[in-house]
C-alpha positions in Angstrom: 95.9 111.8 105.7 98.5 109.3 103.7 101.9 110.0 105.4 99.6 108.4 108.9 98.3 106.1 106.4 100.5 103.1 107.6 100.6 104.0 111.5 96.1 104.1 111.3 96.1 100.6 109.2 98.5 99.1 112.8 97.0 100.3 115.2 93.2 99.4 113.7 94.7 96.2 113.8 95.9 96.4 116.9 92.1 96.9 118.3 91.2 94.2 115.5 92.8 92.0 116.9 92.7 92.2 120.3 89.1 91.7 119.7 89.3 89.1 117.8 91.6 87.5 120.5 88.7 88.8 123.3 86.3 87.5 121.5 86.5 85.7 118.5 83.9 88.2 117.1 85.0 92.2 116.9 88.2 91.5 114.3 85.8 92.2 111.2 83.7 94.3 112.6 86.1 96.8 114.3 87.5 96.7 110.8 85.2 97.9 108.3 84.6 100.7 110.9 88.0 101.2 110.6 89.7 100.8 107.7 86.5 103.2 106.6 86.6 106.1 109.1 89.9 106.2 110.8 92.5 105.3 108.1 90.2 106.8 105.3 89.8 104.5 103.0 86.6 105.7 100.8 85.4 102.4 98.4 83.0 100.7 101.5 83.7 97.5 98.4 87.6 97.9 99.1 87.4 98.2 102.5 85.8 95.5 103.0 88.6 92.7 101.1 90.8 94.1 102.4 89.2 93.2 106.2 88.6 90.0 104.9 92.0 89.6 104.1 93.6 91.0 107.0 90.8 89.5 109.4 91.7 86.1 107.9 95.0 85.9 108.2 94.9 87.3 111.7 92.2 84.9 113.3 94.3 81.3 111.8 97.8 83.2 113.9 96.0 83.6 116.3 94.5 80.3 116.5 98.1 78.8 117.8 97.6 80.4 121.4 93.4 78.9 121.9 94.6 75.3 120.3 97.9 75.5 122.8 95.4 76.0 125.5 92.6 73.1 124.4 89.9 76.0 123.2 89.6 74.0 119.4 87.0 71.3 118.8 88.9 69.9 115.7 86.3 68.3 114.2 83.0 70.9 115.0 85.8 73.3 113.4 86.6 71.7 110.0 82.9 70.5 109.6 82.4 74.7 110.4 84.3 75.8 108.2 83.8 73.2 104.7 80.0 73.9 105.0 80.6 77.3 105.4 83.3 78.1 102.8 80.1 77.3 100.2 78.1 79.9 101.8 80.7 82.0 101.7 81.5 82.4 98.4 78.0 82.4 97.0 77.6 85.3 99.6 80.6 87.2 98.3 79.3 87.2 95.3 75.9 89.6 96.0 77.6 91.4 98.3 79.0 92.8 95.8 76.6 94.0 93.5 74.8 96.0 96.0 75.7 99.2 97.1 78.4 100.0 100.0 76.0 102.6 102.0 73.2 99.9 101.8 75.6 96.2 102.2 76.9 98.8 105.6 73.5 99.4 107.4 72.3 95.9 106.6 75.9 95.3 108.1 74.7 97.0 111.5 71.4 95.4 111.5 72.3 92.2 111.8 75.5 92.8 113.8 72.9 94.3 116.5 70.5 92.1 116.2 73.3 89.4 117.3 73.9 91.2 119.5 71.0 91.5 121.5 70.4 87.3 121.1 74.3 86.4 122.7 72.0 88.6 125.7 70.2 86.2 126.5 70.5 83.4 129.0 71.5 79.5 127.8 71.7 76.8 129.8 75.1 75.6 128.8 76.5 75.4 132.1 79.6 72.4 131.8 81.2 70.7 129.6 79.4 68.7 126.5 80.2 66.0 124.4 82.2 66.4 121.2 79.5 66.6 118.5 79.7 63.3 116.4 75.4 62.4 115.9 73.7 62.6 112.7 71.6 65.5 113.7 74.2 67.7 115.3 76.3 66.8 112.7 73.1 68.5 110.0 72.5 71.5 112.5 76.3 72.3 112.2 75.9 72.8 108.5 72.7 73.9 107.9 73.7 76.5 110.6 77.4 77.1 109.2 76.3 77.8 105.7 74.1 80.2 107.0 76.3 81.8 108.8 79.0 81.5 106.1 76.6 83.6 103.5 75.9 86.5 105.3 79.8 86.8 106.1 80.4 86.2 102.8 77.0 88.8 101.9 79.4 91.5 104.4 82.6 90.5 103.2 83.6 90.1 106.6 85.1 86.1 108.7 81.9 86.3 110.4 83.1 86.2 114.1 80.2 87.6 115.2 78.5 85.2 113.3 80.1 82.5 114.5 80.6 82.1 117.8 76.9 82.0 118.4 76.1 79.8 115.4 78.7 77.5 117.4 77.0 77.8 120.8 73.3 77.1 119.3 73.9 74.0 117.0 76.3 72.4 119.7 75.9 73.9 123.0 80.0 74.4 124.0 81.4 76.6 126.3 82.0 80.3 125.8 85.7 80.6 125.3 85.6 76.8 123.0 83.4 78.7 120.8 85.3 81.2 121.1 88.6 79.3 120.1 86.9 76.8 117.2 84.9 79.9 115.4 88.4 80.9 114.5 88.9 77.9 112.3 85.8 79.2 109.9 86.7 83.4 110.6 89.4 82.4 109.0 87.7 79.9 106.5 85.2 82.2 105.4 87.5 85.3 104.8 90.1 84.0 102.8 87.3 82.7 100.6 85.4 86.3 101.2 89.5 88.0 100.8 90.3 85.7 97.2 86.5 86.4 95.1 86.8 90.0 96.3 90.3 90.2 94.6 89.3 88.3 91.4 87.2 91.5 91.4 90.3 93.8 91.6 88.7 95.0 95.6 91.6 94.6 97.5 94.4 97.0 98.7 97.4 94.6 99.7 100.1 98.1 101.4 96.9 98.2 104.0 96.0 94.4 104.7 99.9 93.7 105.2 99.6 96.5 108.2 97.1 95.8 109.4 97.9 91.6 110.3 100.9 93.4 111.4 98.5 95.5 113.9 96.4 92.5 114.6 99.5 90.2 115.9 100.6 92.6 118.6 96.5 93.0 119.2 95.4 89.6 119.0 98.0 87.7 121.7 96.7 90.1 124.5 93.1 89.7 123.5 93.8 86.4 124.3 96.1 86.4 127.3 92.8 88.6 129.0 90.1 85.6 127.4 92.4 83.3 129.2 91.6 85.3 132.1 87.7 85.4 132.0 87.6 81.4 130.4 85.5 81.0 134.5 83.1 84.1 133.5 81.2 83.0 130.5 78.4 85.9 131.4 81.2 88.8 131.3 82.7 86.7 127.9 79.1 87.1 126.5 79.1 91.1 128.0 81.9 91.6 126.6 81.3 89.9 123.4 77.1 92.3 123.1 78.5 95.2 124.2 81.5 95.7 121.7 78.9 93.8 118.9 75.8 97.0 119.2 77.8 99.9 120.1 79.9 99.0 116.5 76.5 99.0 115.0 74.0 101.8 116.2 77.8 103.7 115.1 78.0 102.1 111.5 74.0 102.4 111.2 73.4 106.0 111.8 76.8 107.2 109.5 74.9 104.9 106.6 71.4 106.2 107.3 71.4 108.5 103.9 72.1 105.0 101.7 67.8 104.2 102.6 66.6 107.7 102.8 
């Protein structure tokens, strides 16, 4: 397995990057399970720390085409990232103190809940003004701090939480939530990875291999996302199906942690 580990890490990165570019939510969802079950990393905490670094850098790289396409609301993105990083640092401290199996089990439960919530119909159909009113800004900040805390606790970039968080707090269209979320995903991931790296829980070699594959996959996902931009239901369905499917797999594999 060790001889093929660089290739497996690159393939994992490509799948993760494709999902990240398409829905901004599958990057870390796929990264952690694939690093553990496909690449063969034995320590769940090292896999989480490594994926946080890889996904954060992949998110920032994949941000470029979304920004060029006008899918990023920068004021909202920077506010969400700033408030969320504070939560991510606190959450990562708590996450490292919990056993790897229990952490992955809870991670899976949250994934499945979010997937079901994303299937609920929403009233937003067209363009929504930039969030500038105090009530809206306060809602964005509170949502970001909560999402950042969960992202840090589970050691992920948190795109699968950031996207619905942005839609909930601002009402922006799905394609803009995807693009805007990449700023927060990159920021949360770097904060979480820094916390894990300080504890020696990052494999830098695998992270580099993962990022290499993620760049290629991310651009492919971005191209498909642009084609589906006019069909919000399609993006929501792809997003929810990805989150729920991976959640069920991780849940089943970690049932023993609470038995």
